[in-house]
N, C-alpha and C positions, 0 to 999 in steps of 0.2 A: 545712180546717184540719188541719195535720199532727199526728199523735198521737205521744206519747213512745214511744221504742223500749222493748221489754220486756227489762230486765236482771235479771229475777228469778232466772235460773239462773247468775248471775255467781259463779263459785267457782274462779277461776284460782289464787288463792294460799291459803296456809294461814291467813292473817290474816282472810280474808273471813268465817270462822265467828264472829269476835268482833264483827262489825258487824251491825246489824239488816238483814234482807233486805227492803227496801222497793222495789217496782217503780219504776224510773226513777231511782234514786239510786245513786251510786258512792261509795266511800270517797275522801276527799281530805284533803290536809294543810292546804289553805287555801281556804276557801269563797269563791266569787265574790259580790260585792255590787255593786249599781248605784252609780255615782258620784253624789254630791249634785248638785243643779242649780247651774250656774255662771252668773254674771252677765256678760253681754257689754255693755260700755258702749255705749249708743246703740241697742241691739237688744233687750235684755231677758234673761230667764232661759231657759236651755237645759239639758235633761237628756237624755242618750243621743241627741243629735241632733234632738230635738223641742223646740219652743218650749213653755214651761210658764207657765201663768198663776199669778202669785203675788200674792195680795191684800195681804199685809202681810209685808215682809221682816223678818228678825230681826237686830238689831245686837248684837254681843258685844264686850266689852272684853277684850283679850288683853294680858297682862303677861308677856313672855318672860323666860327666865332666861339669864344669861350664865355660870353655873357657879361664881361666886365669891361665896358667902355663907357666911362662916365665923364668924359670931357668933350669940349667942342672939337678938339683935334681927333678924338676917337682912334681909329686904326692907324692913322698916319703917325700919331704919337707912339703907338706900339712899334712901328718900324724904327723910329728914332731912338727909342730906349731899349730895343732888343727884347721886348716882352711880347707875349701873346703867342698863339699857335703859328706853326710854320705853314707856308704855302706849299701845296703838293700838286702833282700832276695825275690826272686820270685819263683813261683811254676808253673810247666808245665807238661803236660801229656807225652810229647816226649822229648827226649834228646836235640834236637835242637830248642826247642820252646822259649828259653830264650830271644831272640830279640823281639819276638812278645809280651811277657808278661812283659817286663820291664816297669817301671813306666814312665809316661810322665814327661816332664820337670817341669810343674807346680805342679804335684803331689809330686815329691820328694822334691821340694823346699817349699811345704806347702802353695802355693798360689792358692788353688782350687777356691777361689772367682773370679779369673780372667780367669778361664778355664770353658767354658760352655759345654764341652763334658761330656759324662757320665763317670761312674767309669771305671777304668782299672782293669786288673787282678792282682793287687798287693795284698800282704798279709797285714793284720793289724800288728801293732808293737808288737814285742815279749815282754813279761812282764819284762825281765831283761834289756831292752834297755831304754835309756833316753827318747825316743819318747813316751813311754807308761805313763810317769808321767804327772801329771796335768800341771805343768809349761811348759813342752815341748809340750804339746798339743796346746798351744796358741802361739807357736813360728813358724817362717818361715825363710827361707834362705835369707839372705841379700847379694846380689851380690856385694855390695860396700865394706863391711867388710869381706866377705866370711865366715860368721859364721851364725848359727841359733840364732835368736833374736826375742824378741817381736816386733810386728809391730810398726813403728813410721813414721812420715811424710816424712822424708828424705830417706826412705828405697828404694833400687833398687830391683824390683821384677824380672828383667831379664837384661842381658847385652850382648852386641856383641863386642867381642875383635878381634883385628887383628889376622890373621892366621900366624902361624910360630913362633917358639921360638925366633928367632933373632930380630924380630920386637918388642917383648914384653919386652926386657931388658930395665928397666927404664921407661916404658910406663905406665902412671898413669891413663889414662882415656880411656874408650871404645869408639867404633864408635857410639854406641847408647845404651840407657837403657830404661826400663819401670819403672814408679814410682808406688807407692803403690795404686794409683787409677786406674792403667791400662793404663795411657797415655804414649805414646812413645816419647822419646826425642832423637834427633840425633845431633852429632857434626856438626857444620855449614859447615866445609870444605868437609864433606862427604854427605851433604844433597841431592845433585843432583845425587848421585850414587845409 
């Protein structure tokens, strides 16, 4: 078995005197962590290339934000009016893996044609949800109307709203948006920022 190299005399920079000198450790700006176990459909759980035995997977409800909540009622108003993104379920091998396994923005919005990354660890739609029906399979989230609809030419596939609830009261347009073809548009007064 290989032993750790001895870095105890590591003193190349002036900053090294501020760090504790522990054998085998170097100062770093971003510490490495192992990725959580990922579920391969039909094969099981894998972590760092090895199959992992998971007795009980953890299911998490994820409610994504689209950036447009400008009232005191916020997301509760979204439920009452039927607007905003849908809540979905993710699965993880560990209790705290829900942030890693949540769907990406283009996935939950249904705009996978604009996202060139591979699949994420999200589950397919449950049979009792509206996403599993044929009509819903052809819909995507429209950031303009804040509803799931069939694609059309004026659809916004992403939007960037100002931060903070006070600025959103009565604010009708975002800083920028992306159209159905993936082209980004920005409000002229914020184009230089």
